C-alpha positions, 0 to 999 in steps of 0.5 A, a space after each residue: 663155326 657158330 658163336 656161343 650165347 656168350 659171344 653174341 650178347 657178351 653174357 652167359 646164360 648164367 649171368 642173364 638168368 641172374 640179371 632177370 632175376 635181379 630184374 624181377 627182384 627190383 620190380 617186387 621190391 618197387 611193387 612193395 615200396 608202394 604198398 608200404 606208401 600206401 600203408 603209410 598214407 592210409 595210417 596218416 589218414 585214419 590219424 588225421 580223422 582223430 581229434 584231441 588226445 586220441 590224434 596225439 597218442 596216435 602220432 606218437 605211437 605211430 612214431 614209436 613203433 616205425 622207429 622201433 621196428 621199422 621192419 613192421 608195415 603200417 596199414 589200417 585195421 578195422 579203420 585204425 592204424 596197425 602195424 604188420 609182418 608178413 601181412 599179419 597184424 602184430 600191434 594196433 592202436 584204437 582211439 577212444 573216439 572210435 567206439 565212445 570209450 573211455 579210453 584209448 588203447 594199444 594192443 597186440 594180436 597172437 602174433 607178437 612174441 610177448 608170451 610170459 607164462 601162463 598169462 599176459 597182457 595184450 591190450 593196454 589202456 592210455 590216458 597219458 603218454 609220458 617218457 615212462 609210457 612211451 619207453 614201455 611201448 617201445 620195449 613192448 614192440 621189441 618183444 613182440 618182434 623178437 
């Protein structure tokens, strides 16, 4: 009498299929972790290239976004720090120095869930970051991913 698959290996066909599926999931998670780490490194490098208040704002906004919506993935977008879900940028920081602008901005793309009536702001000028502005940014980030 021939031995069954489970007698040969100790695992049934379904158990082996489940283990193979889990191995694939772990490999995918490892690739995703690397991709996220690469994004984090890119954002930190972009911030390090900034100077003065641009760098201060970018560092603090990065902390706020990562604390408020850790499901967002950091990445660079046009060389600036950005935060994405499913590969689509939800929000981003743009330094004043990048385009010799009067102020830095923090903005949201149309993928952000900020809809409010017939018209709503999607970009905000930043000249100072106090606790009030930080709370507003955190609230907007929370709403954008809801």
